[in-house]
C-alpha positions in Angstrom: -83.8 80.0 -8.1 -86.6 77.9 -9.7 -87.7 80.3 -12.4 -84.4 79.9 -14.3 -84.8 76.1 -14.0 -88.3 76.4 -15.6 -86.9 78.5 -18.4 -84.0 76.0 -18.9 -86.4 73.1 -19.1 -88.9 75.0 -21.3 -91.7 74.5 -18.8 -94.8 76.7 -18.8 -94.4 77.4 -15.1 -93.5 80.3 -12.8 -92.8 80.7 -9.1 -94.4 83.8 -7.6 -94.4 85.2 -4.0 -97.6 85.0 -2.0 -98.0 86.9 1.3 -99.9 84.7 3.8 -100.8 86.5 7.1 -100.6 84.1 10.0 -104.3 84.6 10.8 -105.3 83.6 7.3 -102.8 80.8 6.5 -105.4 78.1 6.1 -107.5 80.2 3.7 -104.5 81.1 1.6 -103.1 77.5 1.5 -106.5 75.8 0.9 -107.3 78.4 -1.8 -104.0 77.8 -3.6 -104.4 74.0 -3.3 -107.9 74.3 -5.0 -106.4 76.2 -7.9 -106.0 73.6 -10.6 -102.8 75.1 -12.0 -100.9 75.3 -8.7 -98.5 72.3 -8.6 -96.5 73.1 -5.5 -95.8 75.5 -2.7 -92.5 76.6 -1.0 -93.0 77.7 2.6 -91.0 80.1 4.7 -91.2 81.6 8.2 -93.4 81.7 10.2 -95.5 79.0 8.6 -93.2 75.9 8.4 -94.8 74.1 11.3 -98.4 75.1 10.8 -98.4 74.2 7.1 -98.0 70.5 7.9 -101.7 70.6 8.8 -102.5 71.1 5.1 -100.6 68.1 3.7 -102.0 64.6 3.2 -98.6 62.8 3.4 -95.6 63.8 5.5 -92.1 62.7 4.7 -89.8 61.2 7.4 -87.9 64.5 7.5 -91.1 66.4 8.2 -92.2 64.0 10.9 -88.7 64.3 12.6 -88.5 68.1 12.2 -92.1 68.9 12.9 -92.1 71.3 10.0 -92.1 71.5 6.2 -90.8 74.0 3.6 -92.2 72.4 0.4 -95.5 70.9 -0.6 -96.4 69.3 -4.0 -99.5 68.0 -5.6 -99.2 64.3 -6.4 -100.6 62.5 -9.4 -103.1 61.0 -7.0 -104.4 64.5 -6.1 -102.9 64.3 -2.6 -100.5 67.0 -1.2 -97.1 65.7 -0.1 -94.9 67.7 2.3 -91.2 67.6 2.7 -88.5 69.6 4.4 -85.2 70.4 2.8 -83.8 73.0 5.2 -81.9 70.4 7.2 -80.6 68.4 4.2 -79.6 71.6 2.5 -77.8 73.0 5.5 -75.8 69.8 6.1 -75.0 69.5 2.4 -73.7 73.1 2.5 -71.5 72.3 5.5 -70.0 69.3 3.8 -69.4 71.2 0.6 -67.6 73.9 2.6 -65.4 71.3 4.3 -67.2 71.4 7.7 -68.8 68.0 7.8 -70.7 67.7 11.1 -70.2 64.0 11.5 -68.5 63.2 14.8 -68.7 66.8 16.0 -70.2 68.4 19.1 -72.8 70.9 18.0 -74.9 73.6 19.7 -78.0 74.7 17.8 -79.7 77.9 18.9 -83.4 77.9 17.8 -85.8 75.1 17.8 -88.4 76.6 15.4 -89.2 75.3 11.9 -85.8 75.6 10.4 -84.0 74.8 13.6 -86.0 71.5 14.0 -85.2 70.5 10.4 -81.5 71.2 10.9 -81.5 69.3 14.2 -83.0 66.3 12.5 -80.5 66.4 9.7 -77.5 66.9 12.1 -78.6 63.8 14.0 -78.9 61.8 10.8 -75.5 63.1 9.7 -73.9 61.5 12.8 -73.0 64.3 15.1 -71.4 63.2 18.3 -73.7 65.4 20.4 -76.3 68.0 19.8 -77.3 70.7 22.4 -80.6 72.4 21.5 -81.1 75.9 23.0 -84.3 77.9 22.7 -86.0 80.6 24.8 -89.2 78.4 24.7 -88.5 75.2 26.7 -91.6 73.6 25.3 -90.3 73.8 21.8 -87.1 72.1 22.8 -88.9 69.3 24.5 -91.2 68.8 21.5 -88.2 68.5 19.3 -86.4 66.1 21.7 -89.5 63.9 21.9 -89.2 63.4 18.1 -85.4 63.0 17.9 -84.6 61.0 21.0 -85.9 57.7 19.7 -83.5 58.0 16.8 -80.5 59.7 18.5 -80.7 58.6 22.1 -78.6 60.6 24.5 -76.7 62.3 21.6 -79.3 65.1 21.6 -80.3 67.0 24.7 -81.7 70.4 25.9 -78.8 72.7 26.2 -77.9 76.0 27.8 -76.1 79.0 26.3 -72.9 77.7 28.0 -72.9 74.7 25.7 -71.2 76.8 23.0 -68.0 76.8 25.0 -67.4 73.1 24.3 -68.8 72.9 20.8 -67.0 72.3 17.5 -69.9 73.8 15.6 -72.4 76.5 16.7 -75.5 77.2 14.5 -77.7 80.2 14.8 -81.2 79.2 13.7 -82.9 82.1 15.4 -84.1 85.3 13.7 -81.4 87.3 15.5 -79.3 88.9 12.9 -82.0 89.9 10.4 -81.4 93.5 11.6 -77.9 94.8 12.4 -79.3 96.2 15.7 -80.3 92.7 16.9 -78.3 91.4 19.9 -75.9 88.5 19.3 -77.5 85.1 19.9 -74.3 84.2 21.8 -70.8 85.8 22.3 -68.3 84.3 19.8 -65.6 85.3 22.3 -66.7 82.3 24.4 -65.8 79.8 21.7 -62.7 77.7 21.5 -60.3 78.4 18.6 -61.4 76.6 15.4 -65.1 76.4 16.4 -67.2 76.9 13.2 -69.9 79.5 13.5 -72.8 79.0 11.1 -75.8 81.3 10.5 -78.9 80.4 8.5 -79.9 84.0 7.9 -79.4 84.7 4.2 -80.0 88.5 4.1 -77.7 90.1 5.1 -75.2 87.6 3.9 -72.7 88.5 6.6 -74.6 89.0 9.8 -73.2 90.8 12.8 -72.6 87.4 14.4 -70.5 86.2 11.4 -68.6 89.5 11.3 -67.8 89.2 15.0 -66.7 85.6 14.7 -64.6 86.3 11.7 -62.8 89.2 13.5 -61.9 86.7 16.2 -60.3 84.4 13.7 -63.1 81.8 13.8 -64.2 80.0 10.7 -67.7 81.0 9.5 -70.4 79.6 7.3 -73.0 81.7 5.5 -76.8 81.0 5.4 -76.8 81.2 1.6 -75.2 77.8 1.4 -78.3 76.2 2.8 -80.6 77.6 0.1 -78.2 76.9 -2.8 -77.9 73.3 -1.8 -81.6 72.9 -1.7 -82.0 73.6 -5.5 -81.1 70.0 -6.4 -83.5 68.7 -3.8 -86.3 70.9 -5.1 -85.7 69.7 -8.6 -86.0 66.1 -7.5 -89.1 66.7 -5.3 -91.0 68.5 -8.0 -89.8 66.0 -10.6 -88.2 68.8 -12.7 -85.3 66.7 -14.1 
């Protein structure tokens, strides 16, 4: 998405993919940061939490989420980290007519993207947020950051929470392959419950297909990325 922006603005810049194995993340990031012509990094799974260790300044969104998906070199030489997954996700919901404000939400997945989305949902004014993850320690770590801001609106949930939700969000990797099991059964949901997936490829995951076949409104993962473009432009001061 950013390369067309660089071309539009006439900037001598390019975004390229870099494969960073987990065991060598520090070497890769520190090496890129020492390259004088690298102005920023976009970060994806599985590095969104770990990459925070390589930033000098963390935004409020990063501190709440516990993860980052963008780093930039400041004029002072320091590296600034921010996270736009949550803001992009909420902006996508609002643009699609599914504002989360005042809604009961179940979020499956408390990883890097899930944490960012949880923080943004709380900020957006959800009535209640149940966080579900196979790793209870991840849920508790997320709640320890969010509870001072959200109080009892956010809690550790169980799979059964989807039955009383207005919006259910899949922020797990389940759905990247069509053979993956469903993160939950859409048949358990009440009519009108919005089913959102943050997976972008495939665009229509098995979860969304199943929910749609039951007449439930669905929300694609691509919306989250599309809405982040404006935020990236502001963060990297692209105009």
